[in-house]
C-alpha positions as CSV (number, residue, x, y, z in Angstrom):
1,M,-10.7,-2.7,-3.1
2,N,-12.2,0.7,-2.3
3,F,-15.9,0.4,-2.9
4,N,-16.4,3.6,-4.8
5,W,-17.9,2.0,-7.9
6,N,-17.1,3.4,-11.3
7,S,-16.2,1.8,-14.7
8,T,-12.6,1.3,-13.6
9,T,-13.2,-0.2,-10.2
10,I,-15.9,-2.4,-11.5
11,K,-13.6,-3.8,-14.2
12,W,-10.8,-4.4,-11.6
13,Y,-13.2,-6.3,-9.3
14,Q,-14.8,-8.3,-12.1
15,D,-11.3,-9.1,-13.5
16,A,-10.1,-10.3,-10.1
17,N,-13.1,-12.5,-9.7
18,A,-12.9,-14.0,-13.2
19,Y,-9.1,-14.6,-12.7
20,S,-9.3,-16.2,-9.3
21,G,-12.8,-17.7,-9.2
22,F,-13.2,-16.2,-5.7
23,F,-17.0,-15.8,-5.6
24,K,-17.5,-19.3,-7.1
25,N,-15.4,-20.6,-4.3
26,I,-17.5,-18.8,-1.8
27,A,-20.7,-20.0,-3.4
28,D,-19.5,-23.6,-3.5
29,L,-19.2,-23.4,0.3
30,I,-22.6,-21.7,0.8
31,V,-24.8,-23.5,-1.7
32,P,-25.2,-26.7,0.5
33,R,-26.5,-24.4,3.3
34,L,-29.3,-23.2,0.9
35,E,-30.9,-26.6,0.5
36,G,-34.6,-26.5,1.3
37,Y,-34.9,-22.7,0.8
38,S,-36.3,-21.0,-2.3
39,T,-35.9,-17.3,-1.7
40,L,-32.7,-15.2,-0.9
41,C,-32.0,-11.6,-0.5
42,D,-28.5,-10.2,-0.8
43,I,-28.3,-7.0,1.1
44,G,-25.6,-4.7,0.0
45,C,-25.0,-6.9,-3.1
46,G,-22.5,-4.7,-4.8
47,L,-21.8,-6.2,-8.2
48,G,-23.8,-9.4,-7.3
49,L,-21.0,-11.7,-8.3
50,V,-21.9,-14.3,-5.8
51,D,-25.6,-14.1,-6.7
52,L,-24.7,-15.0,-10.3
53,E,-23.4,-18.2,-8.8
54,F,-26.3,-18.7,-6.4
55,S,-28.8,-18.3,-9.3
56,K,-28.1,-21.9,-10.4
57,N,-29.3,-23.3,-7.1
58,I,-32.1,-21.1,-5.6
59,E,-35.4,-20.2,-7.1
60,S,-35.6,-16.4,-6.5
61,I,-32.9,-13.9,-5.6
62,T,-33.5,-10.3,-4.6
63,C,-30.4,-8.0,-4.7
64,I,-30.4,-4.6,-3.1
65,D,-27.7,-1.9,-3.0
66,N,-27.7,1.9,-2.6
67,D,-25.0,2.3,-5.3
68,K,-26.4,3.0,-8.8
69,E,-23.3,2.0,-10.6
70,A,-23.2,-1.4,-8.8
71,I,-26.8,-2.1,-9.6
72,E,-26.5,-1.1,-13.2
73,S,-23.5,-3.4,-13.6
74,L,-25.4,-6.3,-12.0
75,K,-28.3,-5.7,-14.4
76,K,-25.9,-5.9,-17.3
77,S,-24.4,-9.1,-16.0
78,I,-27.9,-10.6,-15.6
79,A,-28.9,-9.6,-19.2
80,D,-25.6,-10.9,-20.6
81,R,-26.0,-14.3,-19.0
82,K,-29.8,-14.4,-19.7
83,I,-30.5,-15.0,-16.0
84,T,-34.2,-14.7,-15.1
85,N,-34.3,-15.3,-11.3
86,I,-32.4,-12.3,-10.0
87,E,-34.2,-9.0,-9.3
88,P,-31.8,-6.0,-8.5
89,Y,-33.1,-3.0,-6.7
90,L,-31.5,0.4,-6.0
91,M,-32.5,0.9,-2.4
92,S,-31.2,1.2,1.2
93,S,-31.3,-1.8,3.5
94,D,-33.2,0.5,5.9
95,S,-36.1,0.3,3.5
96,I,-36.8,-3.5,3.4
97,D,-40.3,-4.4,4.5
98,E,-40.6,-8.0,3.4
99,S,-39.0,-11.3,4.3
100,W,-37.1,-14.1,2.6
101,D,-36.0,-17.6,3.5
102,V,-32.3,-16.5,3.5
103,I,-30.7,-13.1,3.9
104,Y,-27.1,-13.0,2.7
105,I,-24.7,-10.2,3.6
106,S,-21.0,-9.9,3.0
107,F,-18.0,-7.8,4.0
108,F,-19.1,-4.1,4.4
109,G,-22.8,-5.1,4.9
110,S,-22.0,-7.3,7.8
111,H,-22.0,-4.6,10.5
112,N,-24.9,-5.0,13.0
113,M,-26.2,-8.0,11.1
114,E,-28.6,-9.0,13.8
115,R,-31.0,-6.2,12.7
116,F,-31.9,-8.4,9.7
117,L,-32.9,-11.5,11.7
118,P,-36.6,-10.5,11.8
119,F,-36.7,-10.7,8.0
120,C,-35.4,-14.2,7.4
121,K,-35.4,-17.8,8.4
122,K,-31.6,-18.0,8.1
123,L,-28.9,-15.3,7.9
124,I,-25.6,-16.1,6.2
125,A,-22.8,-13.5,6.5
126,V,-19.4,-13.6,4.9
127,V,-16.8,-11.5,6.9
128,D,-13.2,-10.7,6.5
129,K,-10.8,-12.5,8.9
130,K,-8.2,-10.4,10.5
131,N,-4.9,-10.6,8.6
132,E,-2.1,-10.9,11.1
133,S,0.5,-10.3,8.3
134,K,-1.3,-7.4,6.6
135,P,0.9,-5.3,4.3
136,Y,2.4,-2.2,5.8
137,I,0.4,0.0,3.3
138,E,-2.7,-0.8,5.3
139,Q,-1.9,2.3,7.4
140,Y,-3.1,4.3,4.4
141,R,-6.5,2.7,4.2
142,S,-9.3,5.2,4.6
143,F,-11.9,2.8,5.8
144,R,-12.0,-0.1,8.2
145,R,-13.5,-3.5,7.5
146,N,-15.6,-5.6,9.8
147,T,-13.8,-8.7,11.0
148,V,-14.7,-12.2,12.1
149,E,-13.2,-11.4,15.5
150,K,-15.5,-8.4,15.9
151,V,-18.6,-10.3,14.8
152,E,-17.9,-13.2,17.1
153,H,-17.5,-10.8,20.1
154,N,-20.6,-8.9,19.2
155,L,-22.8,-12.0,18.8
156,S,-21.4,-13.7,21.9
157,F,-22.0,-10.5,23.9
158,K,-25.7,-10.4,22.7
159,G,-26.2,-14.1,23.3
160,I,-26.9,-14.9,19.6
161,P,-25.9,-18.4,18.7
162,Y,-24.1,-19.0,15.4
163,L,-22.1,-21.5,13.4
164,L,-18.8,-20.3,11.9
165,T,-16.9,-21.8,9.0
166,E,-13.5,-20.3,8.0
167,A,-11.8,-20.5,4.7
168,S,-9.1,-18.8,2.6
169,F,-9.1,-18.3,-1.2
170,E,-7.0,-16.4,-3.7
171,F,-8.4,-13.1,-4.7
172,G,-5.6,-11.1,-6.2
173,Q,-5.6,-8.6,-9.0
174,P,-4.6,-9.3,-12.6
175,L,-3.3,-6.2,-14.4
176,V,-2.2,-5.2,-17.9
177,S,0.8,-3.0,-16.9
178,I,2.9,-1.6,-14.1
179,E,1.2,1.7,-14.5
180,E,-2.2,0.1,-14.0
181,A,-0.8,-1.6,-10.9
182,K,0.2,1.8,-9.5
183,N,-3.3,3.2,-10.2
184,F,-4.9,0.2,-8.5
185,I,-2.9,0.7,-5.3
186,K,-3.4,4.4,-5.3
187,N,-7.2,3.9,-5.7
188,N,-7.2,1.7,-2.6
189,Y,-4.7,3.7,-0.5
190,H,-5.2,7.3,-1.5
191,E,-2.4,8.8,0.6
192,V,0.2,6.2,-0.1
193,S,3.7,7.6,-0.5
194,E,5.6,7.0,-3.7
195,E,8.3,5.2,-1.8
196,D,5.8,2.8,0.0
197,L,4.0,2.3,-3.3
198,N,7.1,1.2,-5.1
199,R,8.3,-0.9,-2.2
200,F,5.0,-2.7,-2.1
201,L,4.9,-3.5,-5.8
202,S,8.5,-4.7,-5.7
203,Q,7.5,-7.3,-3.1
204,R,4.0,-8.2,-4.3
205,L,3.7,-7.6,-8.1
206,I,4.6,-10.7,-10.1
207,E,5.0,-11.2,-13.8
208,T,2.7,-13.9,-15.2
209,N,4.0,-14.2,-18.8
210,E,0.4,-14.2,-19.8
211,K,-0.7,-12.1,-22.8
212,D,-4.0,-10.7,-21.4
213,Y,-2.7,-10.0,-17.8
214,P,1.1,-9.9,-17.7
215,F,1.1,-8.7,-14.1
216,Y,-0.6,-9.9,-10.9
217,I,-0.8,-8.8,-7.3
218,Q,-1.2,-11.9,-5.2
219,K,-3.7,-11.8,-2.3
220,M,-5.0,-14.6,-0.2
221,K,-8.3,-13.6,1.3
222,S,-9.4,-15.3,4.6
223,V,-13.1,-15.2,5.5
224,G,-15.5,-16.4,8.1
225,I,-19.0,-17.6,7.1
226,F,-21.5,-17.1,9.8
227,E,-24.9,-18.9,9.9
228,I,-27.5,-17.6,12.3
229,E,-31.1,-18.7,12.7
230,G,-33.6,-15.9,11.8
231,D,-36.7,-14.9,13.6
232,C,-39.1,-15.2,10.6
233,I,-41.1,-18.4,10.8
């Protein structure tokens, strides 16, 4: 997903999560690591989908992001679910001036994660694992994700100890039509040729025979979950 949040990309991401249960699966792995802690800050929270899951298990959650559309979407989700222990803020991570028991960061927010260690007792970071069989249309991607391999190298180089857990979960995209599937791919790979687009869909787009989402692009997402002791006592 290209993280340019608007009504369409928000719907796609929420649909993918609801269909696959991706962020519940992530939360189920992380919740046992939150035992004994009462406050958490998700830095670069995006739509806050994992925080909606965390809210059942931790007393107070602060969510920050510098994207207004993402924060407004999270506020709506909180209101719809009548959640009272999540506070979303539109702000940059460079502006934080308080501390929490746990800082959680994921995917794009995981670059230079060690800069957050002075603000927490524990840092948990979810990072993409390099996909050795990545689809050929990756050449059209306009941005580059952080990876488990890069984070491991960086932490080891700086002498920062960590624990790493790896996992893989389905996080594909349910779709209502072939036209929507094409728009989804074009949104993520802006310069993709028509030939490569059609070839990709012929290989990855499946028919589900379901009324609400008759088409689905399968995707197994592999991640690494880093745990690092923070500097805040």
